[in-house]
C-alpha positions in Angstrom: 19.6 -18.0 -235.6 22.4 -16.9 -232.9 25.4 -19.3 -232.9 26.1 -20.9 -229.4 29.7 -22.1 -228.7 29.9 -24.7 -225.6 32.6 -23.8 -222.9 35.9 -25.2 -223.2 36.6 -28.3 -220.8 38.9 -27.9 -217.6 40.6 -30.7 -215.6 38.1 -32.2 -213.2 35.0 -31.7 -215.6 32.6 -34.2 -215.9 32.0 -36.1 -219.3 28.8 -38.0 -219.7 28.7 -40.9 -222.2 25.2 -41.8 -223.8 23.8 -44.2 -226.5 21.7 -42.2 -228.6 22.5 -44.7 -231.5 23.8 -48.4 -230.6 24.1 -49.7 -227.0 27.3 -49.8 -224.9 26.5 -53.6 -224.6 27.9 -54.3 -227.9 31.3 -53.2 -226.5 33.7 -55.5 -224.7 34.6 -54.7 -221.0 38.1 -54.2 -221.8 37.4 -51.5 -224.4 34.9 -49.6 -221.7 37.5 -49.9 -219.1 40.4 -48.6 -221.4 38.1 -45.9 -222.7 37.3 -44.6 -219.1 40.6 -44.8 -217.9 42.1 -43.0 -220.8 39.5 -40.0 -220.3 40.3 -40.0 -216.5 44.0 -40.0 -217.1 43.3 -36.8 -219.1 42.0 -35.2 -216.0 38.2 -35.8 -216.6 35.6 -37.5 -214.3 33.4 -40.1 -216.4 29.6 -40.8 -215.8 27.1 -42.8 -217.7 23.7 -42.5 -218.8 21.4 -45.1 -216.9 20.4 -46.5 -220.4 23.5 -46.9 -221.9 23.6 -50.7 -221.6 19.8 -51.4 -222.8 19.0 -52.8 -226.0 15.4 -53.8 -227.0 16.2 -55.9 -230.1 18.9 -57.5 -232.4 18.1 -55.4 -235.7 19.9 -52.1 -234.2 21.2 -53.2 -230.7 19.9 -50.1 -229.1 17.6 -49.0 -226.1 14.3 -47.5 -227.0 13.5 -44.1 -228.3 12.3 -42.8 -224.9 15.4 -44.3 -223.1 17.6 -42.6 -225.5 16.1 -39.3 -225.5 15.9 -39.6 -221.7 19.6 -40.0 -221.4 20.2 -37.2 -223.8 18.0 -34.6 -221.9 19.6 -35.6 -218.6 23.1 -35.0 -219.7 22.3 -31.6 -220.9 20.3 -30.8 -217.9 23.0 -32.0 -215.3 24.9 -28.9 -214.3 28.0 -31.0 -213.5 28.1 -32.4 -217.2 30.3 -30.2 -219.0 30.5 -32.7 -222.2 28.7 -35.4 -223.8 30.5 -38.4 -225.8 28.3 -40.9 -227.8 29.3 -44.6 -227.1 29.5 -45.4 -230.8 27.7 -45.2 -234.0 25.1 -47.4 -235.5 22.1 -46.6 -238.0 19.2 -45.1 -236.3 20.1 -42.0 -234.3 17.6 -40.2 -236.5 14.7 -41.9 -234.9 15.0 -39.8 -231.9 15.2 -36.5 -233.7 11.2 -35.7 -233.4 11.3 -36.3 -229.5 14.0 -34.3 -228.5 13.6 -31.1 -226.4 15.7 -28.7 -228.5 14.7 -25.5 -226.3 16.3 -27.6 -223.2 19.5 -27.9 -225.2 19.4 -24.3 -226.5 19.3 -23.3 -222.6 21.8 -25.8 -221.5 24.7 -25.8 -224.1 27.5 -28.1 -223.8 29.9 -30.0 -226.0 28.4 -33.0 -227.8 30.7 -35.2 -229.7 30.7 -38.3 -232.0 30.8 -39.4 -235.7 29.2 -41.8 -238.5 25.6 -42.1 -237.5 25.8 -39.5 -234.8 26.2 -37.1 -237.7 22.3 -36.9 -238.0 22.0 -35.8 -234.3 24.9 -33.0 -234.2 23.8 -31.5 -237.5 20.1 -31.6 -236.3 20.9 -30.0 -232.9 23.0 -27.3 -234.9 20.1 -26.6 -237.1 17.5 -26.5 -234.5 19.4 -24.6 -231.9 22.5 -22.9 -233.4 24.6 -24.7 -230.9 28.0 -25.7 -232.2 28.5 -29.5 -231.9 31.5 -31.6 -232.9 32.1 -34.4 -235.4 35.0 -36.3 -233.5 35.8 -39.6 -231.2 33.3 -41.7 -229.7 33.6 -42.7 -226.3 34.3 -46.3 -227.6 37.6 -44.6 -229.6 39.4 -44.2 -226.3 39.3 -47.8 -225.9 42.2 -48.1 -228.5 45.3 -49.4 -227.1 47.7 -48.0 -230.0 47.3 -45.4 -232.6 45.2 -43.1 -230.5 47.8 -40.2 -229.9 46.7 -37.9 -232.7 43.3 -38.5 -232.1 43.8 -37.4 -228.4 45.7 -34.4 -229.6 43.2 -33.1 -231.5 40.4 -33.7 -229.0 42.5 -31.7 -226.5 43.1 -28.8 -229.2 39.4 -28.5 -229.6 37.9 -28.8 -226.3 40.7 -27.3 -224.1 43.0 -25.1 -226.0 42.0 -21.4 -226.8 42.6 -20.0 -230.2 42.6 -21.4 -234.1 43.7 -25.0 -234.8 45.9 -25.8 -237.7 45.0 -29.3 -239.0 47.9 -31.3 -239.7 47.9 -34.9 -241.2 48.8 -37.7 -238.9 52.3 -39.6 -239.5 50.4 -42.9 -240.1 46.9 -44.5 -240.1 45.3 -47.6 -240.0 41.9 -49.3 -241.2 42.1 -52.5 -239.2 39.6 -54.0 -237.1 41.2 -52.8 -233.9 38.5 -53.7 -231.6 38.6 -57.3 -232.4 42.5 -57.5 -232.1 44.4 -54.7 -230.0 47.6 -56.1 -230.3 48.1 -57.0 -234.2 47.6 -53.7 -235.6 48.7 -52.6 -239.3 49.8 -48.7 -239.6 50.3 -47.3 -243.1 52.5 -44.2 -243.5 50.4 -41.3 -244.3 51.3 -39.4 -247.5 49.1 -36.3 -246.4 46.0 -34.8 -247.8 45.9 -34.7 -251.5 44.8 -31.7 -253.7 42.0 -32.1 -256.2 41.3 -28.1 -256.9 43.6 -25.4 -255.7 42.0 -22.1 -254.1 41.3 -20.2 -250.8 37.9 -20.3 -249.1 36.5 -19.6 -245.7 33.1 -20.3 -244.3 30.9 -22.4 -241.8 31.8 -26.1 -241.3 29.0 -28.6 -242.2 29.3 -32.3 -242.6 30.3 -35.8 -241.1 29.3 -38.9 -242.6 27.8 -38.0 -246.1 25.0 -40.6 -246.4 23.7 -39.9 -243.0 23.8 -36.0 -243.4 21.6 -36.7 -246.4 18.8 -38.3 -244.3 18.2 -35.0 -242.9 17.4 -33.4 -246.4 13.7 -32.0 -246.7 13.4 -32.0 -242.8 13.6 -29.2 -240.2 16.8 -30.8 -239.1 18.9 -30.1 -242.1 21.3 -27.3 -241.6 22.0 -24.4 -243.8 24.4 -25.4 -246.1 24.4 -22.3 -248.3 27.8 -21.1 -248.7 29.2 -23.5 -246.5 32.5 -25.6 -246.2 31.6 -29.4 -246.5 33.7 -31.8 -244.2 32.4 -35.0 -245.7 33.4 -38.8 -245.5 31.6 -42.1 -246.1 32.2 -45.7 -244.6 32.9 -48.7 -246.7 29.7 -50.8 -246.5 29.5 -50.7 -250.3 33.0 -51.8 -250.7 34.2 -51.5 -254.4 30.9 -49.7 -255.3 32.0 -46.8 -253.0 32.8 -44.3 -255.9 29.4 -44.5 -257.4 27.5 -44.3 -254.1 29.6 -41.4 -252.9 29.2 -39.7 -256.2 25.5 -39.9 -256.2 25.3 -39.1 -252.3 27.4 -36.0 -253.0 25.3 -35.0 -256.0 22.1 -35.3 -253.7 24.0 -33.0 -251.3 24.6 -30.6 -253.9 21.2 -30.0 -255.0 20.6 -28.2 -251.6 24.2 -27.2 -250.8 24.4 -24.0 -253.4 27.6 -22.2 -253.5 29.7 -24.5 -251.6 33.0 -22.8 -250.6 35.2 -25.7 -250.4 35.1 -29.3 -249.7 37.5 -31.5 -247.4 37.0 -35.2 -247.6 37.8 -37.7 -245.0 39.7 -40.9 -246.0 38.0 -43.8 -247.4 38.4 -47.4 -246.1 40.8 -49.7 -247.8 37.9 -51.9 -248.9 36.3 -49.1 -251.1 39.4 -49.5 -253.5 39.6 -45.6 -253.8 42.5 -43.9 -255.5 43.3 -40.2 -256.8 41.8 -40.9 -260.3 38.5 -42.0 -258.8 38.2 -39.3 -256.6 39.2 -36.6 -259.2 36.8 -38.1 -261.5 34.0 -37.6 -259.3 34.8 -33.8 -258.4 35.8 -33.0 -261.9 32.4 -34.1 -263.5 30.4 -31.7 -261.1 30.5 -28.0 -262.8 29.4 -26.5 -259.8 32.7 -27.7 -257.9 34.9 -26.2 -260.9 36.5 -23.3 -259.1 36.5 -24.4 -255.4 39.3 -25.9 -253.4 39.0 -29.6 -252.7 41.1 -31.8 -250.7 40.9 -35.7 -250.2 42.4 -38.1 -247.5 42.0 -36.0 -244.5 41.9 -37.6 -241.3 38.5 -38.0 -240.4 36.0 -40.8 -240.9 36.0 -44.4 -240.7 39.8 -44.9 -240.6 42.0 -43.9 -237.6 43.2 -41.7 -236.2 40.9 -38.7 -236.6 41.1 -35.1 -235.8 37.7 -33.2 -234.1 35.9 -30.4 -236.0 33.0 -28.3 -235.0 29.7 -28.4 -237.1 28.9 -24.8 -237.2 32.4 -23.5 -236.6 34.3 -21.5 -238.8 37.3 -22.6 -241.1 39.7 -20.9 -243.7 40.8 -23.2 -246.3 44.1 -22.5 -248.5 45.0 -25.2 -251.0 48.0 -24.1 -253.2 51.4 -26.6 -253.2 50.1 -27.8 -250.0 46.7 -28.1 -247.8 46.3 -25.4 -245.4 43.3 -26.0 -243.0 42.6 -23.5 -239.8 39.6 -23.9 -237.7 38.7 -21.0 -235.4 38.3 -22.2 -231.9 
């Protein structure tokens, strides 16, 4: 399968916002307004899929499968649209995978970016079409008043600038519920990525939200993970049982991801009560990971801020006294 890399963004380009997972109706008007204004101030036009506010039930707060797929297809077909941002994550984007016209997407490649539940969509599209997709901020992420600078910086580096990108850690991070209180934010000094195993590697990036990626196992939507570099993270829904859940989810992935070249792990949420010792025990217990470079506490996942990375993109990893990550762009 040939690899397709979407074109870069330019000032004046249109970004389409769609809701393949949760509906935009769950966001307050201030966040929507702030996010739209932020993207416009970056030089882009912002448009919305006609079904982004629809919600057919309380269980998932999302539009119907047909409405979600319609917005996805229209975004790729619209020649004026140069990039697609998802509204937010959720739980059920994998419902739409069987209904997507992947030939349509392959013939009309463009940037698609989101994280969390959107992992199932971005990895499925890469697997089916060879088009590189992106794990990065949702549209809603740009509705953040404070602490957005790092997220915005790497969004621009990935989608506007040419040349390779070196990933540096943010100066500070947060895990507060910013959408509920934009003013009373708590930021923590970032000590940077931590080393579990040293070494060097390069290869194709696969990943995103680990438990969501695992939903694709055994289906035609699972990308080739052989010889890949895994960028993986998970949320804090299981709270202090996180280490056990992450361990078994990782093991499940390793059953199909043979000869993994390196692993970069996104920061866990505070409620997970993770520390270096817990992370180290998980990775040291797996013989298949003995000799590969591994680093934790990277700036992606369910804390903020986050960097954007390409699913299907190429990375070079060097972990010695420090962690060096370079992504071809």
